[in-house]
C-alpha positions in Angstrom: 6.9 20.9 15.0 3.3 21.0 13.7 0.6 21.3 16.4 -1.2 18.2 17.5 -4.7 19.7 17.0 -5.1 22.6 14.7 -8.4 21.8 13.0 -9.7 24.6 11.0 -12.2 24.5 8.3 -10.6 23.5 5.0 -10.8 26.2 2.3 -14.0 26.1 0.4 -15.9 24.1 3.1 -19.4 25.5 3.6 -21.5 25.4 6.7 -24.2 22.7 6.8 -21.9 19.8 5.8 -21.6 20.6 2.1 -18.1 20.8 0.7 -16.9 22.8 -2.3 -13.9 20.9 -3.6 -10.7 22.7 -4.1 -7.5 21.4 -5.7 -4.3 23.2 -5.2 -1.3 22.9 -7.4 2.1 24.1 -6.3 4.8 24.6 -9.0 8.1 22.9 -8.6 11.1 24.8 -7.4 14.0 25.1 -9.8 16.6 25.5 -7.0 17.1 21.9 -6.1 19.2 19.0 -7.4 18.1 16.8 -10.2 17.4 13.8 -8.0 13.9 14.9 -7.0 13.3 17.4 -9.8 10.6 15.4 -11.5 9.2 13.6 -8.6 5.5 14.4 -7.9 4.1 14.2 -4.4 0.4 14.2 -3.5 -0.3 15.6 0.0 -3.7 14.8 1.4 -4.9 16.3 4.7 -8.0 18.2 5.7 -5.9 20.6 7.8 -4.8 23.5 5.6 -2.0 24.4 7.9 -0.4 21.0 7.5 -0.9 21.0 3.8 0.7 24.4 3.4 3.7 23.6 5.5 4.4 20.3 3.8 4.0 21.9 0.4 6.6 24.5 1.3 9.2 22.0 2.6 8.7 19.5 -0.2 8.8 22.2 -2.9 12.0 23.6 -1.4 13.5 20.2 -1.8 12.6 20.2 -5.5 9.5 18.1 -5.5 6.4 18.9 -7.5 3.5 19.0 -5.1 -0.2 18.4 -5.6 -2.7 18.9 -2.7 -6.1 17.5 -1.7 -8.2 18.1 1.4 -10.3 14.9 1.5 -10.1 11.3 0.4 -12.4 11.7 -2.6 -10.1 14.4 -4.0 -7.1 12.2 -3.3 -8.6 9.4 -5.4 -9.4 11.7 -8.3 -5.9 13.3 -8.3 -4.2 10.0 -8.1 -5.9 9.0 -11.3 -5.2 12.2 -13.1 -1.8 13.2 -11.8 -0.2 9.8 -11.2 2.0 11.0 -8.4 5.3 9.2 -7.4 4.3 9.1 -3.8 1.3 10.0 -1.6 1.3 11.5 1.9 -2.2 10.5 3.2 -4.0 11.5 6.4 -6.3 8.8 7.6 -9.0 10.9 9.4 -10.7 13.1 6.7 -14.2 14.1 5.6 -16.1 13.0 2.5 -14.0 9.8 2.2 -12.1 8.3 5.1 -8.4 7.8 4.5 -8.7 4.0 4.7 -11.3 4.0 2.0 -9.2 6.3 -0.2 -6.2 4.0 0.5 -8.1 0.9 -0.6 -9.4 2.6 -3.7 -6.0 3.8 -4.7 -4.4 0.4 -3.9 -6.9 -1.4 -6.0 -5.3 0.0 -9.1 -1.8 1.3 -8.2 1.3 0.3 -6.2 2.3 4.0 -5.7 4.1 4.4 -2.4 1.9 5.7 0.4 3.0 7.3 3.7 0.2 7.5 6.3 -0.3 10.4 8.7 -1.8 9.2 11.9 -2.6 10.6 15.4 -0.1 9.7 18.1 -1.4 6.8 20.0 -3.6 5.5 17.2 -1.8 2.1 17.1 -4.8 0.3 15.5 -4.8 2.7 12.6 -1.1 2.2 12.0 -1.3 -1.6 12.2 -4.3 -1.7 9.8 -2.6 0.7 7.4 0.6 -1.3 7.3 -1.3 -4.5 6.8 -3.1 -2.9 3.9 0.2 -2.2 2.3 1.3 1.3 3.5 5.0 1.9 3.0 5.5 4.0 6.1 3.6 6.0 8.7 4.3 9.3 10.6 2.5 10.2 13.8 1.2 13.7 14.5 2.5 16.0 15.7 5.6 15.7 13.4 8.5 17.7 12.1 8.1 18.7 8.4 11.8 17.8 8.0 11.0 14.3 9.1 8.3 14.0 6.5 10.7 15.1 3.8 13.3 12.6 5.0 10.7 9.8 5.0 9.6 10.7 1.5 13.1 10.5 0.2 13.7 7.2 1.9 10.5 5.6 0.6 11.2 6.8 -2.9 14.7 5.4 -2.8 13.3 2.1 -1.6 10.7 2.1 -4.3 13.5 2.5 -6.9 13.6 4.8 -10.0 10.5 3.4 -11.8 8.3 6.2 -12.8 5.4 4.0 -13.6 3.4 2.0 -11.1 1.7 -0.3 -13.5 1.6 -3.9 -12.2 3.6 -6.6 -13.9 1.8 -9.4 -15.8 0.8 -12.4 -13.7 3.6 -14.9 -13.6 3.0 -18.2 -15.4 1.9 -21.1 -13.1 4.5 -23.9 -12.7 4.0 -26.6 -15.3 5.6 -29.3 -13.3 5.6 -30.2 -9.6 7.7 -27.9 -7.4 8.7 -28.8 -3.9 10.0 -26.5 -1.2 10.8 -28.2 2.1 8.0 -30.7 2.7 5.5 -28.7 0.7 4.8 -29.5 -2.9 2.5 -28.0 -5.5 1.4 -29.6 -8.8 -0.4 -27.0 -10.8 -1.4 -29.2 -13.8 -3.0 -31.7 -11.4 -4.3 -28.9 -9.1 -2.8 -30.7 -6.1 -0.9 -29.7 -3.0 1.0 -32.2 -0.8 2.6 -31.8 2.6 4.9 -34.6 3.8 3.6 -36.5 0.7 0.0 -36.3 1.9 -2.7 -34.3 -0.1 -3.8 -31.0 1.4 -7.3 -30.0 0.5 -7.4 -26.2 -0.4 -10.2 -24.0 -1.6 -9.7 -22.6 -5.2 -8.7 -19.3 -3.7 -6.2 -20.8 -1.3 -4.7 -22.9 -4.1 -4.4 -19.8 -6.4 -2.7 -17.8 -3.7 -0.2 -20.6 -3.0 0.3 -21.1 -6.7 1.2 -17.4 -7.3 3.7 -17.5 -4.4 5.3 -20.7 -5.8 6.0 -18.9 -9.1 8.8 -16.9 -7.3 10.0 -18.3 -4.0 11.6 -15.6 -1.9 9.9 -12.8 -3.8 7.6 -10.5 -1.9 4.2 -10.0 -3.5 2.2 -6.9 -2.5 -1.4 -7.4 -1.4 -2.5 -5.6 -4.6 -0.5 -8.0 -6.8 -1.9 -11.1 -5.0 -5.5 -9.7 -5.2 -5.1 -8.9 -8.9 -3.7 -12.3 -9.9 -6.3 -14.2 -7.9 -9.2 -12.0 -9.1 -7.9 -12.7 -12.6 -9.2 -16.2 -12.3 -12.7 -14.9 -11.4 -12.4 -16.0 -7.8 -14.3 -14.1 -5.1 -11.7 -12.4 -3.1 -11.5 -8.8 -1.8 -8.9 -6.8 0.1 -10.8 -7.3 3.4 -10.8 -11.1 3.0 -7.2 -11.7 1.8 -5.8 -12.0 5.3 -8.5 -14.5 6.2 -7.6 -16.7 3.1 -3.9 -16.5 4.1 -4.8 -17.5 7.7 -6.8 -20.4 6.5 -4.0 -21.5 4.2 -1.5 -21.4 7.0 -3.7 -23.6 9.2 -3.5 -26.2 6.5 0.2 -26.1 5.6 2.0 -24.7 8.7 3.0 -26.7 11.7 2.3 -23.7 13.8 0.1 -21.1 12.0 1.2 -18.4 14.4 4.8 -18.9 13.5 4.7 -19.6 9.7 7.7 -21.0 7.9 6.2 -21.2 4.4 3.9 -18.3 3.8 5.6 -15.4 5.5 4.3 -11.8 6.1 6.6 -9.0 5.0 5.1 -6.2 7.2 4.1 -3.1 5.3 4.5 -4.9 2.0 2.7 -8.2 1.6 3.5 -11.9 1.6 6.2 -14.3 0.2 7.0 -18.0 0.1 10.1 -18.7 2.0 12.9 -20.3 0.0 14.3 -22.2 3.1 11.4 -23.0 5.4 
C-alpha cells in the first residue's frame, strides 16, 4: 500500500518555484504475455515514489510505461507518445490535473484513470462528469491499479487508435421516439405534437443523439460535432445545455427519460423512454 502523504520534490525541481522538466521512459518487459505487450501506459504524478512503484508493477505485467511529473508534461507526452491509457493524478504543479484532463479530452478519447485523495468526493464527481473512465483513491495498492488498467483497456476494446469517428449524418426525415419528434430538414422539434423551441446548440445536441438512439456519445464526441457547426459551446457549458434541453423536453428534468446520463462516459438518447 502506498503512503497517503509522501510528497517529495520531483526530480529536477528547483527551489524558487522553477521546474526543470524531466521525462522518464521505461522499457517494456519481455517476460509477459502478448495481451499487454504493446500497450502503452502514461503515468502522471508529481510524487516520484508513486511513479516509480507504478512503473515497476505495470512493466512487470508487460506494459510499456511513459512517465510525467506534471500536467504540462502529460499533455505533451499524450501528443507525442499516443498512449493506450493514462493514469492521471489530479493535484499537480505547473498544470492542474483537471486542466490537463480537459486539454487531452479536447482531442482524444484515450481512457483515463484518475488518482484522487481519499475523501475528495468533489474531484471524483467532476472527473467522472468530464469523462474519466475510472478513479482510484490514495492510498492505493499498486496491484489494484494494474487490475483497473487491465479492466479499463478491456472495456475500451482492442482499438489502438483513439481518433474520433466522423459525425453521423443528420436524419433526413422526421424521427419519433416516444412522444418526442425531430425534423432536421425543417429544424423543428415536437413534444406531444406541440413545437418545442430550442436554441441552435440544444437542437444540434438533440439531433446528434437522434442519429443513434441507444448509443452513448462521449462528451468529447458531442462537443466536436456541435462545434463543427460553428456553435459556441465549451466543455464547461455542455452540462448546462443538456440541463436546459431537459427542462424543455422532459416531464421531470431531474429524472430524465429521453436524454440520459451514462456516468463516466457521456449521454445517450433512450430507445424506450
